[in-house]
C-alpha positions as CSV (number, residue, x, y, z in Angstrom):
1,X,24.6,39.0,0.9
2,X,21.3,38.1,2.6
3,X,19.0,35.3,2.0
4,X,15.6,35.8,1.0
5,X,14.3,34.2,4.0
6,X,16.7,36.6,6.2
7,X,15.5,39.8,4.4
8,X,11.7,38.6,5.5
9,X,12.9,38.2,8.7
10,X,14.5,42.3,9.1
11,X,11.1,43.7,7.4
12,X,9.4,41.6,10.3
13,X,11.6,43.0,12.5
14,X,11.1,46.5,11.4
15,X,7.6,46.5,11.2
16,X,6.8,43.9,14.5
17,X,9.7,44.5,16.8
18,X,11.6,47.0,19.5
19,X,8.9,46.4,21.7
20,X,5.9,47.7,19.7
21,X,2.6,46.6,20.6
22,X,1.2,44.7,17.8
23,X,-3.1,44.3,16.7
24,X,-2.9,40.4,15.7
25,X,-6.2,39.0,14.5
26,X,-5.4,35.3,16.0
27,X,-7.9,32.4,14.5
28,X,-7.9,29.4,16.5
29,X,-10.3,26.1,15.5
30,X,-13.2,26.0,17.7
31,X,-14.1,23.1,20.1
32,X,-18.2,23.0,19.0
33,X,-18.5,21.7,15.4
34,X,-20.7,23.6,12.7
35,X,-24.2,21.8,11.4
36,X,-22.1,19.7,9.3
37,X,-19.9,18.5,11.5
38,X,-16.8,20.3,10.6
39,X,-15.0,22.7,12.5
40,X,-15.3,26.3,12.8
41,X,-12.7,29.0,13.2
42,X,-12.8,31.6,15.5
43,X,-10.9,34.7,15.2
44,X,-10.3,37.5,17.8
45,X,-8.0,40.8,17.9
46,X,-5.0,40.7,20.5
47,X,-2.2,42.7,21.4
48,X,1.3,40.9,21.1
49,X,5.0,41.4,21.6
50,X,7.2,40.0,18.9
51,X,10.7,38.8,19.6
52,X,12.5,35.4,17.1
53,X,9.7,34.3,15.5
54,X,7.4,34.4,18.4
55,X,4.6,36.7,19.2
56,X,3.7,36.5,23.1
57,X,0.0,37.6,24.4
58,X,-1.0,38.3,28.0
59,X,-4.2,36.4,28.7
60,X,-6.9,34.7,31.1
61,X,-6.2,30.6,31.0
62,X,-9.8,30.5,31.2
63,X,-10.2,32.4,28.0
64,X,-11.8,30.5,24.7
65,X,-8.4,30.8,23.1
66,X,-6.4,29.2,25.5
67,X,-9.2,26.4,25.9
68,X,-8.8,26.4,21.5
69,X,-5.4,26.1,22.0
70,X,-5.4,23.5,24.3
71,X,-7.3,21.4,22.0
72,X,-5.3,21.9,19.5
73,X,-2.5,24.0,18.9
74,X,-2.8,25.0,15.6
75,X,-3.5,29.1,14.7
76,X,-3.3,31.3,12.1
77,X,-2.6,35.1,12.3
78,X,-2.7,38.6,10.8
79,X,-0.7,41.7,11.9
80,X,-3.0,44.3,11.4
81,X,-1.8,47.0,8.8
82,X,1.8,45.7,8.5
83,X,1.2,43.3,5.1
84,X,2.1,39.8,7.7
85,X,0.5,36.6,8.0
86,X,1.5,33.0,9.1
87,X,0.2,30.3,10.8
88,X,1.9,29.2,14.4
89,X,1.8,26.9,17.3
90,X,0.2,28.4,20.1
91,X,1.3,27.3,23.8
92,X,0.4,28.5,27.0
93,X,3.5,29.4,29.0
94,X,1.8,29.8,32.5
95,X,1.6,32.3,35.2
96,X,3.2,35.5,34.1
97,X,5.3,35.3,37.5
98,X,6.3,32.3,37.3
99,X,10.2,32.4,37.9
100,X,10.3,30.6,34.3
101,X,8.0,33.9,32.7
102,X,10.4,36.2,34.4
103,X,12.4,37.5,31.7
104,X,9.5,37.6,28.7
105,X,7.5,38.9,31.6
106,X,9.5,42.1,32.1
107,X,9.4,42.5,27.8
108,X,6.0,42.2,27.7
109,X,5.1,44.8,30.6
110,X,7.7,47.0,28.5
111,X,5.9,46.9,24.6
112,X,2.6,47.1,26.9
113,X,3.5,49.7,29.7
114,X,0.4,51.8,28.5
115,X,-2.0,49.6,29.5
116,X,-0.7,46.3,31.4
117,X,-1.5,47.2,34.6
118,X,-4.9,47.9,34.2
119,X,-5.6,45.0,32.4
120,X,-3.6,42.6,34.2
121,X,-4.3,41.1,37.4
122,X,-0.6,39.2,38.1
123,X,-1.7,38.1,41.2
124,X,-4.3,35.5,40.0
125,X,-2.3,32.5,38.8
126,X,-4.9,32.2,35.4
127,X,-3.4,35.7,34.2
128,X,-0.8,34.0,31.5
129,X,1.8,34.2,29.0
130,X,0.5,32.5,25.4
131,X,3.2,32.1,22.8
132,X,2.6,31.6,19.4
133,X,5.6,30.1,17.4
134,X,5.7,31.0,14.0
135,X,5.9,27.7,11.6
136,X,5.2,29.5,8.5
137,X,4.4,33.7,7.1
138,X,3.8,35.6,4.0
139,X,5.0,39.2,3.9
140,X,4.3,41.3,1.3
141,X,6.5,44.4,0.7
142,X,6.0,47.7,-1.3
143,X,2.3,46.7,-1.9
144,X,3.0,43.4,-3.6
145,X,6.8,44.0,-5.5
146,X,8.5,41.9,-3.1
147,X,6.6,38.5,-1.1
148,X,8.6,36.7,1.5
149,X,7.3,33.3,1.8
150,X,8.7,32.3,4.7
151,X,9.2,28.8,6.4
152,X,9.9,29.4,10.3
153,X,10.6,26.1,11.2
154,X,14.0,25.2,8.2
155,X,14.6,28.7,8.3
156,X,14.3,29.2,4.7
157,X,12.7,30.9,1.9
158,X,9.4,28.4,0.1
159,X,6.4,28.4,-1.6
160,X,3.0,30.3,-0.2
161,X,2.0,28.4,2.2
162,X,4.6,25.3,2.7
163,X,6.8,24.2,5.0
164,X,9.6,21.9,3.6
């Protein structure tokens, strides 16, 4: 019998896997503070390829999101239209043509085949792969009849918003 965590992973794979080009709302923390001195959230939509608990995004090394993640790698995300959201750790994996990125680059190119070449200049070393490693997530199924609160760090079902 599958655990609730494993059931949640299956739902995520069905919705976001298999080389699907997912639209992800990705939130970071702004580098500048608001007028009260508190950090501000910053959000944007990105295309993301999902595999094994990680979203992969091609982006520009000098983008605001990469600069913000360099200062604070904690991010939040929501997969548009999929009832799947959570938190993760962002990591700049570097240039898409770096040999260490060859396998994931091939997968990302396949997922984004329709637009990849028109949007990315791989010859430029600032064309990088951003990995979002999920730490916790909530997946809703059947209009709330089933809810999976998932701790990806410990690979278990948990309370909402918690990592054990």
